Every structure is written in structure tokens, then in C-alpha cells.
DRENTIKOL-293096 format. One record per residue (C-alpha): x negated, z negated, y negated. Coordinates in steps of 0.02 Angstrom, whole numbers, padded with zeros to 5 digits, always signed. Each point is the difference from the previous one (the first is absolute). Layout:
XZY;...
END
This chain:
+03405-01839+00663;-00163-00095-00020;-00023-00160-00102;+00182-00006-00055;+00074-00175+00022;-00152-00067+00093;-00005-00144-00124;+00155-00063+00091;-00108-00022+00155;-00164-00061-00074;+00060-00091-00156;+00177-00058+00038;+00088-00134-00097;+00112-00043+00147;-00017+00016+00189;+00127-00015+00140;-00050-00028+00182;+00130+00082+00112;-00005-00084+00169;-00073-00162-00067;-00001-00136+00130;-00039-00183+00031;-00081+00042+00167;-00185-00035-00006;-00115+00149+00029;+00142+00124-00022;-00033+00145-00118;+00141-00050-00116;-00062-00179-00010;-00182+00051-00025;+00040+00120-00142;+00106-00129-00090;-00137-00132+00016;-00134+00122-00058;+00099+00042-00156;+00027-00184-00035;-00175-00064+00036;-00081+00147-00086;+00066-00059-00167;+00110+00149-00040;+00072-00034-00172;+00162+00099+00014;+00163-00040+00085;+00003-00005+00190;+00160+00023+00101;+00031-00015+00186;+00128+00114+00084;+00079-00064+00160;+00184-00045+00031;-00052-00152+00105;-00074-00103-00142;+00038-00059-00176;-00180-00043-00040;-00172+00035+00074;-00171-00067-00053;+00078-00061-00162;+00075+00168-00046;+00184+00049-00005;+00061+00102+00148;+00138+00130-00006;+00093+00095+00138;-00038+00173-00073;-00115+00073-00132;+00154+00048-00100;+00049-00184-00015;-00155-00045-00100;+00063-00040-00176;-00141+00093-00089;-00089+00165+00021;-00137+00000+00133;-00156+00106-00027;-00075-00010+00175;+00079-00025+00170;-00105-00040+00154;+00091+00047+00161;-00049-00100+00155;+00145+00040+00117;+00007+00108+00158;-00018+00188-00021;+00182+00042+00041;+00061-00104-00148;-00114+00079-00130;+00098+00157-00051;+00152-00103-00048;-00108-00127-00093;-00083+00140-00099;+00175+00060-00047;+00044-00176-00060;-00161-00012-00100;+00033+00166-00086;+00177-00052-00046;-00067-00165-00069;-00121+00090-00115;-00159-00051+00092;-00144+00114-00054;-00131-00044+00130;+00008-00036+00187;-00133-00053+00125;+00054+00028+00180;-00103-00109+00116;+00107+00040+00152;-00076+00101+00142;+00089+00114+00123;+00005+00165-00091;-00089+00165+00030;-00147-00091+00077;+00109-00039+00152;+00072+00173+00030;+00151+00111-00034;+00129-00138-00025;-00111-00088-00126;-00031+00163-00090;+00188+00025-00020;+00014-00172-00077;-00139+00041-00122;+00085+00163-00048;+00161-00095-00029;-00090-00119-00119;-00072+00148-00095;+00172+00079-00021;+00073-00165-00058;-00138-00034-00125;+00017+00175-00072;+00173-00047-00066;-00078-00123-00121;-00116+00085-00123;-00163-00092-00025;+00015-00117+00149;-00176-00023+00069;-00044-00056+00176;-00161-00065+00077;-00001+00011+00190;+00084-00014+00121;-00108-00081+00135;-00122-00083-00119;-00080-00169-00034;+00059-00004-00180;-00071-00002-00175;-00108-00122-00098;-00034+00010-00187;-00120-00142-00034;+00004+00007-00190;+00190-00016+00005;-00010-00139+00131;+00108+00108+00113;-00018-00016+00188;+00143+00102+00071;-00072+00009+00175;-00006-00094+00164;-00189-00018-00004;-00072-00171+00034;-00060-00020-00180;-00036+00098-00159;-00173+00051-00061;-00080-00058-00161;+00017+00100-00160;-00121+00145-00010;-00026+00178-00057;+00015+00099+00162;+00167+00072+00057;+00011+00006+00190;+00122+00128+00072;+00019+00014+00188;+00103+00095+00127;-00040-00136+00127;+00079-00171-00017;-00118-00073+00131;-00151+00053-00101;+00075-00083-00153;+00002-00169+00086;-00181+00020+00056;-00057+00045-00175;+00095-00146-00074;-00083-00121+00118;-00171+00070-00045;+00039-00004-00186;+00029-00187+00003;-00166-00028+00085;-00097+00110-00121;+00097-00052-00155;+00050+00180-00034;+00153+00026-00108;+00123+00145-00013;+00113+00060-00139;+00128+00065+00125;+00017-00002+00188;+00122+00129+00066;+00053+00042+00177;+00089+00168-00017;+00072+00014+00176;+00090+00163+00036;+00000+00057-00182;+00183+00049-00002;-00009+00008-00190;-00149-00080-00087;-00158+00084+00065;-00186-00005-00032;+00008+00119-00148;+00133-00105-00086;-00101-00160+00019;-00164+00077-00058;+00086+00068-00156;+00080-00168-00034;-00161-00098+00020;-00092+00126-00111;+00094-00071-00149;-00012-00180+00057;-00115-00107-00110;-00052-00111+00147;-00052+00138+00120;-00176+00070-00013;-00014+00077+00173;+00104+00041+00154;-00030-00013+00185;+00108+00109+00114;+00026-00013+00187;+00073+00170+00044;+00075+00064+00162;+00087+00152-00073;+00042+00076-00168;+00164+00075-00056;+00026+00103-00157;-00181+00051-00008;+00005+00069-00177;+00071-00161-00071;-00129-00099+00098;-00143+00109-00062;+00059-00003-00180;+00016-00189+00001;-00170-00025+00080;-00089+00122-00115;+00076-00084-00151;-00045-00176+00056;-00174+00043+00065;-00047+00080-00165;-00033-00175-00069;+00017-00123+00144;-00057+00002+00183;+00112+00031+00149;-00064-00046+00174;+00091+00063+00155;-00006-00033+00186;+00086+00141+00094;+00059-00044+00174;+00010+00130+00138;-00162+00090-00037;-00003+00088+00167;+00183+00042+00022;+00024+00170+00083;+00090+00137-00093;+00180+00026+00054;-00036+00183+00034;-00157+00079+00073;-00097+00097-00130;+00009+00188+00018;-00149+00044-00109;-00177-00057-00037;+00061-00080-00161;+00142-00090+00087;-00118-00065+00133;-00121-00073-00128;+00120-00064-00133;+00069-00149+00095;+00126-00127-00063;-00128-00130-00051;-00117+00122-00086;+00144+00058-00109;+00038-00179-00051;-00184-00022-00042;+00004+00156-00109;+00154-00065-00090;-00079-00171-00029;-00158+00082-00069;+00101+00110-00116;+00097-00149-00065;-00158-00102-00032;+00043-00127+00135;-00135-00093+00096;+00035-00009+00186;-00059-00137+00116;-00008+00032+00187;-00004-00175+00073;+00124-00142-00018;-00141-00120-00043;-00044+00111-00148;+00172-00033-00072;-00051-00178-00037;-00171+00044-00069;+00066+00134-00116;+00148-00103-00055;-00117-00142-00045;-00112+00118-00097;+00145+00080-00093;+00072-00169-00043;-00160-00038-00097;+00022+00160-00101;-00175+00054-00049;-00041+00182+00028;-00177+00070+00005;-00042+00152-00106;-00095+00073+00147;-00063-00039+00174;-00176-00069-00036;-00010-00171+00081;-00132-00132-00030;-00022-00127+00140;-00066-00172-00050;-00041-00119+00142;-00098-00157+00044;-00036+00067+00175;-00083+00163+00048;+00095+00029+00163;+00176-00008-00071;-00059+00109-00145;-00055+00133+00124;+00165-00018+00093;+00094+00035-00161;-00112+00149-00038;+00027+00074+00173;+00188-00020-00018;-00005+00083-00171;-00104+00150+00054;+00102+00021+00160;+00153+00026-00110;-00090+00124-00112;-00014-00130-00136;-00131+00001-00136;-00132-00135-00018;-00032-00022-00186;-00176+00041-00061;-00041-00144-00116;-00088+00052-00158;-00181-00038-00042;+00061-00109-00142;+00106-00104+00119;-00143-00014+00124;-00117-00062-00135;+00124-00132-00059;+00021-00061+00178;-00188-00007+00023;-00011-00125-00141;+00087-00140+00093;+00023+00047+00183;-00132-00052+00127;-00132+00133+00033;+00069+00027+00175;+00171+00061-00059;+00047+00172+00067;-00037+00095-00161;+00140+00122+00043;+00181+00008+00049;+00055-00096+00103;-00064-00135-00114;-00062-00142+00110;-00027-00154-00111;-00060-00099+00153;+00071-00145+00098;-00056-00138-00120;+00098+00076-00146;+00095-00130-00099;+00163+00036-00094;-00094+00028-00163;-00109+00137+00077;+00153+00083+00072;+00095-00005-00165;-00146+00070-00099;-00023+00141+00126;+00184+00047-00009;+00000+00001-00190;-00145+00122-00004;+00064+00112+00140;+00176+00015-00069;-00073+00061-00165;-00089+00145+00085;+00087+00165-00043;-00048+00067+00173;+00107-00133+00086;+00188+00018+00018;+00035-00154+00106;-00089-00147+00082;+00015-00076+00173;-00069-00176+00014;-00044-00046+00180;-00038-00185+00027;-00065-00079+00158;-00003-00193+00001;-00173-00069+00028;-00077-00174+00000;-00045+00004-00185;+00149+00103-00063;+00152-00065-00095;+00148+00109+00054;+00131-00077-00113;-00109-00005-00156;-00059+00178+00036;+00182+00055+00012;+00036-00081-00168;-00147+00096-00074;+00078+00164+00060;+00168-00051-00073;-00080-00034-00169;-00089+00169-00006;+00156+00093+00059;+00094-00062-00155;-00128+00087-00111;+00003+00175+00079;+00126+00140+00022;-00089+00061+00157;+00073-00056+00166;-00096-00134+00095;+00036-00022+00185;-00066-00141+00107;-00036-00039+00181;-00029-00187+00023;-00054+00003+00181;+00028-00152+00108;+00138-00126+00026;+00014-00179-00058;-00149+00007-00117;+00070+00147-00098;+00184-00046+00004;+00001-00079-00174;-00088+00152-00072;+00130+00117+00074;+00136-00109-00075;-00082+00017-00170;-00003+00190+00016;+00183+00008+00048;+00048-00108-00147;-00104+00109-00117;+00071+00164+00068;-00169+00056+00068;+00018+00096+00163;-00094-00086+00142;-00028+00051+00180;-00063-00083+00158;-00130+00134+00036;-00095+00125-00108;+00071+00147+00099;+00177-00051-00046;-00046-00010-00184;-00082+00172+00004;+00149+00077+00088;+00120-00068-00130;-00114+00057-00141;-00007+00176+00069;+00189+00011+00003;-00002-00046-00184;-00133+00131-00033;+00108+00125+00093;+00141-00033-00122;-00113+00024-00151;-00079+00159+00069;+00166+00076+00052;+00071-00039-00171;-00149+00083-00085;+00011+00157+00108;+00186+00020-00028;-00026-00002-00188;-00157+00104-00006;+00035+00148-00113;+00013+00161+00100;-00075+00164-00060;+00128+00126-00060;-00003+00135+00134;+00116+00142-00053;+00109+00007+00155;+00175+00041-00052;+00148+00112+00035;+00137+00069-00111;+00148-00117-00012;+00107+00133+00086;-00095+00018+00164;+00100+00152+00051;-00133+00080+00108;-00027-00156+00106;+00185-00027+00028;+00026+00183+00044;-00136-00010+00132;+00067-00164+00068;+00180+00059+00009;-00052+00155+00095;-00095-00109+00125;+00151-00113+00023;+00107+00153+00032;-00106+00048+00149;+00070-00148+00097;-00154-00082+00077;-00033-00185-00026;-00185+00029+00033;-00073+00135-00111;-00130+00114+00074;-00175+00010-00070;+00049+00158-00094;+00156-00081-00076;-00092-00162-00041;-00140+00091-00088;+00125+00102-00100;+00067-00162-00076;-00175-00068-00030;-00046+00163-00086;+00151-00017-00114;-00074-00166-00056;-00168+00086-00030;-00086-00092+00142;-00130+00125+00065;+00037+00062+00176;-00081+00116+00127;+00144+00122+00010;+00060+00030+00179;+00091+00152+00070;+00115-00004+00151;-00043+00110+00150;+00135+00014+00132;-00109+00093+00124;-00183+00037+00031;+00004+00171-00083;+00072-00072-00159;-00133-00136+00005;-00138+00132+00006;+00073+00094-00149;+00014-00160-00102;-00178-00050+00044;-00066+00168-00060;+00096-00015-00162;-00057-00181-00027;-00180+00031+00051;-00098-00073+00144;-00028-00135+00053;+00175-00073+00004;+00086-00161+00053;+00149+00014+00117;+00129-00139+00025;+00158-00023+00100;+00167+00008-00093;+00130-00108+00088;+00123-00122-00080;-00008-00112+00154;-00190-00021+00004;-00077-00105-00138;-00177-00027+00062;-00054+00178+00040;-00176-00046+00055;+00068-00111+00139;+00080+00150+00086;-00141+00124-00028;+00092+00076-00146;-00148+00029-00118;-00140+00129+00009;-00131+00004-00138;-00131+00126-00052;+00080+00146+00095;-00111+00148-00047;+00062+00162+00082;+00154+00098+00055;-00026-00042+00183;-00027-00184-00035;+00159-00004-00106;+00102+00071+00145;-00077-00122+00122;+00025-00147-00118;+00183+00047-00027;+00034+00002+00187;-00094-00163+00031;+00095-00091-00138;+00171+00058+00060;-00034-00032+00184;-00075-00171-00032;+00148-00053-00107;+00123+00057+00133;-00097-00094+00132;-00001-00163-00098;+00176+00015-00075;+00108+00117+00104;+00156-00035-00103;-00080+00029-00171;+00054+00151-00102;-00155+00101-00044;+00024+00107-00155;-00173+00076+00008;-00175-00032-00064;-00059-00012-00179;-00153+00097-00056;-00098-00052-00153;-00171+00023-00074;-00128-00117+00077;-00065-00114-00137;-00155-00105+00026;-00129-00079-00112;-00163-00082+00047;+00030-00142-00124;+00187-00012+00031;+00089-00161+00049;+00162+00002+00099;+00136-00115-00066;+00179-00038+00044;+00124-00011-00143;+00179-00041+00039;+00160-00087-00045;+00126-00098+00099;+00170-00073-00046;-00001-00186+00035;+00170-00080+00032;-00035-00138-00128;-00113+00073-00134;+00043+00185+00013;-00136+00133-00009;-00179-00058+00028;-00154+00108-00029;-00148-00003+00119;-00177+00066-00011;-00139-00023+00126;-00132+00073+00112;+00081+00151+00081;-00016+00123+00140;+00034-00029+00184;-00075-00176-00007;+00107-00060-00145;+00099-00125+00105;-00156-00058+00091;-00096-00057-00154;+00152-00062-00099;-00095+00016-00165;+00149+00013-00115;+00070-00059-00165;+00184-00011-00048;+00085+00000-00169;+00178+00006-00064;+00043+00148-00110;-00009+00040-00141;-00189+00000-00013;-00110+00038-00150;-00185+00039-00008;-00057-00181+00014;+00112-00040+00149;-00048+00161+00091;-00184-00035-00030;+00021-00178+00064;+00072+00068+00162;-00153+00109+00026;-00123-00136-00050;+00074-00119+00129;-00042+00117+00145;-00151-00031+00109;-00043+00185-00021;-00007-00018-00190;-00192+00015+00002;+00020+00170+00087;+00123+00057-00133;-00118-00052-00138;-00152+00076+00084;-00100-00093+00131;-00191-00003+00010;-00024+00137-00126;+00138+00110+00069;+00125+00080-00119;+00161-00094-00029;+00171+00079+00009;+00110+00041-00148;+00078-00173-00020;+00103+00053-00150;+00083+00135+00105;+00042-00129+00135;+00076-00111-00133;+00103+00146-00064;+00063+00038+00176;+00056-00181+00022;+00091+00004-00167;+00086+00163+00045;+00049-00073+00169;+00074-00147-00096;+00108+00122-00100;+00056+00087+00158;+00065-00153+00093;+00079-00066-00160;+00097+00162-00025;+00066+00017+00178;+00069-00156+00086;+00036+00111+00152;-00185-00005+00047;-00018-00125+00141;-00182+00033+00046;-00134+00118-00064;-00173+00034+00070;-00144+00100-00069;-00130-00015+00136;-00130+00052-00028;-00021+00021-00185;-00175+00071-00021;-00085-00074-00153;-00154+00092-00063;-00110-00009-00156;+00106+00139-00073;+00178-00055+00039;+00118-00044+00141;+00112+00101+00114;+00135-00046+00126;-00048+00076+00168;+00152-00065+00093;+00164-00077-00056;+00164-00060+00071;+00157-00070-00083;+00144-00090+00085;+00169-00011-00087;+00148-00117+00009;+00150+00109-00035;+00119-00149+00002;-00059-00039-00177;+00099+00151-00057;+00161-00079+00064;-00019-00145-00121;-00123+00057-00134;-00087-00146-00088;-00007-00021-00188;-00155+00089-00063;-00157-00097+00047;+00100-00144+00076;-00093+00030+00164;-00162-00057-00084;-00053-00182-00013;-00076+00035-00172;+00085+00104-00134;-00108+00153-00042;-00033+00065-00175;+00169+00043-00079;-00034+00181-00048;+00183+00023-00042;-00028-00107-00155;-00126+00122-00076;+00081+00092-00146;-00051+00092-00159;+00037-00071-00173;-00039+00033-00183;-00041-00110-00148;+00086+00025-00167;-00141+00112-00065;+00018+00116+00150;-00149-00067+00097;+00032+00026+00186;-00032-00141+00121;+00036-00044+00179;+00088-00161+00049;-00050-00058+00173;-00029-00157+00104;-00178-00063-00004;-00118+00012+00149;-00147-00111+00049;-00110+00150-00036;+00054-00011-00183;-00094-00162-00033;-00140+00087-00102;+00131+00085-00109;+00093-00165-00017;-00160-00086-00058;-00037+00139-00126;+00176-00013-00071;-00009-00188-00030;-00178+00011-00066;+00063+00114-00139;+00145-00114-00049;-00020-00116-00149;+00008-00188+00021;+00168+00003-00090;+00072+00124+00125;-00068-00101+00145;+00072-00159-00076;+00172+00078-00010;-00010+00046+00185;-00088-00148+00081;+00048-00137-00126;-00179-00065-00001;-00173+00048-00059;-00078+00120+00125;-00189-00019+00000;-00031+00114+00148;+00101+00117+00110;-00058-00043+00175;+00020+00074+00174;+00108-00149+00048;+00118+00041-00144;+00003+00183+00050;+00048-00040+00180;+00156-00088-00063;+00063+00162-00078;-00084+00141+00099;+00012-00066+00179;+00186-00025+00015;+00139-00005+00128;+00114+00144-00049;+00146-00085+00086;+00011-00140-00128;-00103+00046-00153;-00055+00151-00100;-00128+00039-00131;+00051+00162-00088;-00136+00087-00099;+00015+00135-00131;-00142+00123+00031;-00063+00144-00105;-00139+00126+00024;-00129+00003-00138;-00158+00106+00003;+00035+00038+00184;+00001-00187+00039;+00148-00106+00053;+00037-00145-00117;+00126-00143+00005;+00084-00029-00168;+00138-00122+00047;+00042-00124+00139;+00165-00082+00048;+00025-00131+00135;+00153-00044+00104;-00019-00158+00104;+00154-00036+00107;+00034-00159+00096;+00007+00006+00189;+00189+00027-00002;-00004+00136-00134;+00122-00096-00107;-00107-00032-00153;-00148+00098-00065;-00128-00036-00134;-00047+00143-00114;-00149+00028-00114;-00072+00151-00090;-00159+00041-00097;-00042+00160-00095;-00175+00048-00054;-00037-00020-00185;-00024+00188-00030;+00171+00039+00074;+00108-00133-00080;+00142+00060-00109;+00028+00156+00106;+00147-00067+00100;-00101-00029+00158;+00056-00182+00012;+00181+00059-00001;-00035+00133+00131;-00082-00126+00117;+00136-00130-00028;+00142+00122+00035;-00084+00061+00158;-00030-00175+00065;+00180-00051-00036;+00056+00153+00099;-00109-00053+00146;+00068-00177-00009;+00178+00068+00012;-00048+00105+00151;-00076-00155+00081;+00160-00100-00028;-00083-00123-00119;+00130-00110-00087;-00101-00071-00143;-00156+00061-00092;-00103-00132-00090;-00139+00024-00127;-00099-00102-00124;-00087+00058-00158;-00073-00067-00161;+00113-00029-00153;-00110+00118-00102;+00006+00142+00126;+00131+00091-00102;-00010+00167+00093;+00035-00081+00168;+00137-00111-00069;+00086+00154-00072;-00012+00089+00169;+00081-00148+00086;+00138-00017-00129;+00043+00185+00008;+00021-00016+00189;+00115-00149-00004;-00121-00140+00044;+00052-00174-00053;-00141-00078-00102;-00037-00187+00001;-00127-00062-00128;+00053-00182+00004;-00072-00054+00167;-00179+00024-00059;-00065+00019-00178;-00134+00127+00051;+00099+00105+00124;+00161+00099+00007;+00087+00000+00168;+00095+00162+00034;+00134+00024+00133;+00106+00147+00054;+00134-00005+00133;+00013+00163+00095;+00159+00067+00078;
END
């Protein structure tokens, strides 16, 4: 359940306050007054057997006594009474409940039992939605709804504020009044018994008044729903998050290098990055970013021009920008020449643009008009310092006037106090973000740039690297089942590498020697020099116990190394079971770089991939990057590019770089591996030796969680992001016998998608998009190629022509968050029309919709698109051509 019935909470026509009271400052009294004073236009009822009337509203003993249906009930009574009240609400047909009461799982075991009782009670009434318990309440400003016990409601705005902390809500509200910042919604979610962050994000995504979201997060439940909702929202609108508990310790000590380096907070950061969320790390940044988002102007890039009437503050702003890896815009020669024509000769002639302390409002306005027109400038920060001859208020008005004429964001820092107060008021009224100090403005701007850059990277088209496996991965499963049958939770290096080899990840193949003589024979067969490593399920970090010998070059040295390894291990870990010593070919390369590549199962987000500087110092340098699987070429490359050792990988100071494409392939194959086997708890490849000619795993270790087998998850349900649905790939034929493949689209298909639409006639494009299509852009492609397979699909029909793959038809299924309704559309290339391909794609998509549990399929087409109309009629769609003269609405109810 996601957005179902949330209108009852955020757009109710009637509200009942259970526990309403006449006692001043009580929760029940405050909520009733807030609803009344807020101007709520619906019916308000008080519920309390002690009164007949409260605050001018009728009062009833029980919710069931209200003579009309109530949409929303707000419960303000003690925790012990809540389960019974939820039962009464369900019986009365209430669809939404806000439980303000505290005393549930946050207070211990008894409270948790109460919360579980509420959940069981609510489950009896299908569609009953609950916010809370233990929350401040809900405010929907555009509906004049203040169903909370906050001191007052914020102004109307375009930012939805969602918080797991009620105390933070009150602080933000107080600040919002001072700064004249409005919100579309203000939600305290409390314990999230039912309605959670994912539900709210999905709901606000379709809200006409919400253009951005701010989240205060302490924990996430249902990670996949959260990620899907965030990715969908952040595609077009910003989400800012503050995550509390950054340095919380893991509940269990890490047993591997990967586990030690992939901490709780770093995993959250990886998830936020993958979802396109901008994270702030200080409470004060919440206010700056919220103010900036409320003004809703996004830069196209990060090039900032700084305009100031004082050199010092301009330098301060520049320092702050460069310290945050920002980009100071290089103003063009044309812009410089235009500024030369009217600015005093002593102006700075570069960015920051110092127009001097005697600048009047006209000089400032003219400068801004010229600078904002420069194609090298993405945004402008105006820093103003009041001086004897300056006019702070008039200068502020000049900025306001210019801001109305440009789409580029303008930020301001009107430094000072009383002299600049009126100017700041003007900025707030004009929705221009303003800050007390230049550093604050720069910090807020860089968060906005972070959103834009993250968004661009997520939708950068990856190269198509042919890394794939047959749909029936029999070999991999055979290897894995044999390893599970051996009974160890920690696989040895030999076992671990066997599984990696099955996934075509290159490994230095090890052989087990149980005594020194066997070690000598294996070394001769392998070839000197060799590497020798301890094999013991109880010892993870072999180097720490003297369990590794490298470059062993003779029979005698092999015998000695075997004895040293075994004796040292016994000395350090007397109780450890020592199976023997592995012997493998010693692999070195003068230009090689040691990496660690691993995976760890996070309790919230499931498997997480890690790559970083490897070897024995991996944990010391902590140069790592994390990503949620599945990963494609672009995401894997981004992981590598974010490392401090990236220059070494590319080739430093004339040295040869490593085979980056091979590293990318290894990461993608690792992504397949952890997706296929939820039993993998942790996996280490350390080191992975990357060279100019490839990469090879020198050591590896896998830890399993066999309890997963007791309650096997639905396929891929252990992942926070649904991987590519290979099971939906199937062969098909057109009516003339032409073979094609039907399959879900990938981001890598964007070039093929562009070629397909470029070869469609304007008539065909009109039938599909219902408008003239002048240009097929990357932004359009991202809507159809970069998709969340959990809630939408683009199915392509692909053929091979002259040894090249070619898309000849495209069908889209776009389901709502609850998978109740789905929109459907299809387009077939001009050269393949009339061959039954539209029917093939339609039938396949209807089959998928049935498998998804979709109830209704909706489509729209042109009245003169006779082929498509015939396809819909033959499949039992109901056609409506009366609603619109230039469109036919088509609907099919599925069983």
C-alpha cells in the first residue's frame, strides 16, 4: 500500500478530534483550535463524552455517533486507549487516522505490544491509513488543514517537509515564520506504523503544489519502496535529506575488510546518491537548503559569478566556493568589454566582479543584466556590504527587478543588520534566497549544484559493455549449491574463487596443500615463485597472524614457509581449525595497482558493492566508493572515478594506466553475483590486481548466511533496486515471419532508441506523443530508457539487420505507485507497420500487467489511428471519443 487513501489525510472533507478538550494547552484542545483558526473549510467534530460542544463544534461521545462519514480522525488520547479507538474508527468508515499519542515502541516492550495491537486492528479494515503514532501531526497549507499540536501553521509554499523528529518540526516552523518561508505540507511521521517516507514521497510527487521535498531521516524501512519513490520524485524535482545518526556503530562487528569499511552511514550515503538525493550534514544547512529550494530556480551547472560592492566579502565568497570544490565562472571577453564601458576603471576586471563601494543601484542592475546573459555563467551571488554612500534597500530592489528577467538563480548576501533589514525583507517577498554571510550562500548553492550534478550523472548514458549470462544460469547455481553442501558459513579462498570463476571474474587459481610435501609438489606444478596462504574458516585476516608468504621461489623455501604459516596461525589462534595452505602462482606487475572489491549485505538496503584502494593498508587509507546493485557501466565508472587513486588507475605522470574497462566489467559481474545469491552476507576480493592488460583476484573470501534458506526471499527482493528483468526477454515473430526479440529496455539502449525515433515519420510520432516532436532529446530518452523496473517498463522489439541491432517498436507500461492502474502506449516504426508488431507488443504488455496485478489499463490515441483503435477493440478495450474531440480514451479492466 502506498498512496492509497492518503487524500483522506491530506485533503479531508471532514475531521474528528478524538480526545478534544476545553483544557488550555492540552493536545486535544490545541488540535481543535488549530483546525478552527487555520480556516479548514470542511466539517470539524469533537469526540469526548464530557462535552456537547467545543470551540463552536459539535461534540459526540464516540466516533460512531457522528451523523455523517468522517474522512480523518486525529487521536489525542493516552496510548492504552488507542487500539480500541482505531477499532471504532474502522467500524465507522474512517479512512485516515493521525495518532498523536506517545507511549509506543519508543518507550519499550509494552509500548511495542500496543503498537502491534494497533497494526492488527487496522488490518481488519482495508484501506485504513495511519500517520504516527508518536507524532506532531500533519499540515496541508493549501487545504488550510492544521491537524497538529504545533504552535502555528506555516505559510503556503512549494516545499514538502517530512520529519521523523517532532521537535525538529517545531524548530523549523519557528524559523519559517521569521524567514517568510512557506511549505506545501508539513508532516511529522512518528513511528511510521503505516504511512512511511516512501508513501509520502510518492503522494507528493503527484501533488500540484509540491516542487521539492525536505526529509529528516533517522531510519528507513522498506528500502526498495523508499528508493523507488525517491528516484521517481528526484527525476524532476529536488529532494534534500538530513540523516541523523551518522556515526552510529554497527550492531555487529565486521568480519571482513568490506564489512569494516562499509559502515552504516556510508551505505545511507550510497543510497541517497543513487536516488539523486542531496544530503546536508548540518542542521543549519536544513534552513539554507529549504530556503533555496522554496525559491525553485535550478542552475544548469556549477559556474558561479560573484558580484560585490566590496572586495573583501567577494574574496570570502570565492574562498568558500573553492574550498567546496566549486567553480568560479570565467566571464567571457564580450562580457568583460561590456562591463568596461560603464564600470569605473578600478573594477576587478574578473570574477569576483567588484563594482566598488560607491556603486549605486543602477550600476548594480546593469552589471547583473550583463553577467546573467553570459553563457559561461550558471548562477550569480550578489554580496553587498553597506557603506556610507550605498543604498541597501534600493540596491536590493535592483536585484529583485533583474531576477524577474532571468531564469538563472540569483542568490544574495546582504551583510549587516539594521541597514540591510529592509533589503532582506524585499528578497524574502520576491522569493530570492538571501543569507547573512557569503559563506552560507555558497554552501547552499553548492548543495543545489550537487543535486544538478548527481541528476546528470545518474542519467548519463552508459556504454553497452557485453556482460551477460544465459537466462538459465545453471553452472553458477551448480557451483553455489555444491559450496553450500560443504557446510561452512565462511568459504575458503579456494571455494570463494570457484564461485568467482563461475561468474567469469578472473582469479589466481589456488590449490590446497595439507602438508609441506604436497605444497612442494603443487609449487612445482604451478611454477615458481608462488604465493602461499593459510586456509582456516576461523581466520579472516590472514596477514595479521603471519598466514601469508609471497614470492616463495624454491622447494626448501616452500617447506619452510608452510611450517611458518601453520605454526604462526596456531600460536595466534590455538582454537582455529587449520585446513592447510593454499599454493598459487605468484602474480606481480610493475604497473599494477592493488584494489579491494567487495560486497556486504546491509540490514536496511541489502547488498552493497565496494571498491577501493586495496592490499594490507585498505582499512588504513579508507579510499573507497560504495554503490547499490545493480550497476551498469556508468555507475561502475563513477565508483572508480570517485577514488583518490583514480589518477593511478588512469596513468599517473606518464605511467601506464590499468585496464579500466576490465575493472568495470568485474564490478558488473560482482553485481550479478550478489543479486543472484541472497545467501551472500559478505564478500572480499583483496587484493584485486589491476594491470594495463586486465585484472585478477589474488585473494578472496565469501561469508554466507544459511538462515536465508529457511525462508527464501522472492527473487531479487533482497535488493533495494530491482535489477534488469531478464525473465521478460522472449522471442517473437511478425506476420511476415521476421524474427524479433521482445525485451525490457536498458539505459545503454539510448542510442538505439534515438535512431528508432529519428526514423519515424511525424505522423507516427504524433500518434504516439500527441504533439509535434521537433527534436528527440536526451531528457526525453531518460524518461523511457532510465526506468525503475519495479513500477514501469519500456518493452522494445529488436531485430538484427546487417549484423547490427535495431529497435523497430516500443511499448510503455507506466504503473501508479500502488500498481492498480497502468498507462499504456505503443509505437511501431514506419517500415514495420502492418506486420502485426503492434498487436504482438500490446498482447505482451497486457500479459505483464496481469502478472503485476494491474486492475485497469488506460491508453489514449488519435481518432484517425485506425490500426491502434482496431487493436484495442479486438482486445476488449472500452473506447471513449466523447470526452475530447481529438483523442480517444481507451480502457480495459483486467481480471
